N, C-alpha and C positions, 0 to 999 in steps of 0.2 A: 632510516629505515632500511629494511632487508632485504636482502633479495627477493625472499619470497613476495614479499609483499609488494616490491617495484615490476614482478612478472606480475603479480592479478592483475595490479592497475591499470598496466601496460596496455593488458590481451585480455580483460573480463570486463562486463560491464555489470558483473550481475554479485560483484561480492562489494561494491563499494564506486566513487567517481572515479572514473578512468581519467588517464594523465592529462586528455586533451579535457577533461570537464572540470581540471584542478588548474590546467593554465587558463583558462576561457574565465573563471571564477575568479582568480586571481587578477584577473585583467579587467575583465568588466564586472564583475557581480559587487551588489550591495548587498549587505546582510539585512534581511529585515526581519528574521526572527528566531525561535526554535522551539522545538512542540516539545509536551515532557514525554515524548523519545528518543530527545538527541538530533532528531532529523532537522537540519539546520536548510534553513528557506532563502533563497535570493531572489534578484531581479538586478537588470542591468539599469543604466542609468535614467535612460527614459521612461522606464515599466512593462516594456512593450514584451520583454521578456522573464519567462518565471521559473526557477528550476529550483530542486529539492538536491539536497546531500544529504544521506538516505545511514544512519548510524547502522551498521552492520547490513545484513542482506538486503537488496533493493525486492521490493514486494510493494505495488502500488498500492496495496489496501492499507499498509501502514501510514496515509498519512491522515490525522484526525480528519472528524467535519469542517469544524472552522478553517481550518489551511486548506482545505480540498475546495471550497468556495473560493478562497482568495486564489489559489495555483491555477485554478479555470474559470478564474475573469470572470466572476459572478458577484462578488464584492470586491472595492476597491481597497478597504485598511484590513491590513492582514490583522489575526486575533491577538499580535503582541502587540499592537497601539490600542487597543483597545479591549473591555472588559467583556472578552467572549464568553457565553454561558448557554451550554448545547441544548438544544431542545426537548422537553421531556421524550419526544417520540423519537431522537437520536442515540443508538446504543452506542454502548467503549464498543471497542476495536475487538475484534477478535479473529487471530491468524488463521488463514487458508488454510487447514488441515487434507484438501482435497491430494491425492495419491500418497498420502501417508498409513502406517497403521492406525491412527487416531480419528479418518475420516468417516464422516456417516454413512453408515451401508445398513438400509432398510431392512425387515426381515423380509427373507422371500428372496436378495440378491444373492449371486453368486457367492460370496465372500463371508455371507452371516449363514449360520447353520442355524437360527431362528424356524420356524416355520410363518409360512407369510399367513396372514388370516383368514379367513374363507370370506370368502366375497358375498355383499348382504345384497338385497335386493334392488340396490340400485346400478346395477352393471350389469350387463348379459356377454360374456366373452363372444367373441363374433368367430362363425363358424361357414366356411365355406359352403 
């Protein structure tokens, strides 16, 4: 392990697991499965604690729908132990782009130069 990686693991949590999580996972973790993004899911021996070690930056929305249900104790069987198929209404993951240059900016916002569409008859602006 390089010095930079060791320092990041020791002092930051947003780059992946910390040294405490690595030790706890080594000591008590039972690997349950891995999702298509490379995130690895664990639980302790009695199943009372569940956690994920992210593959890359820690991003809660990077957990797929099947694993999300398991992580939040909505289902007892992890997707790795069943033939999980997402429902038709469950959308694939999209990265949260808030705060980046690719964030959604509607017409009329301060960061979008396009003009906002005029108000139709269903809204009247408040006037004091």
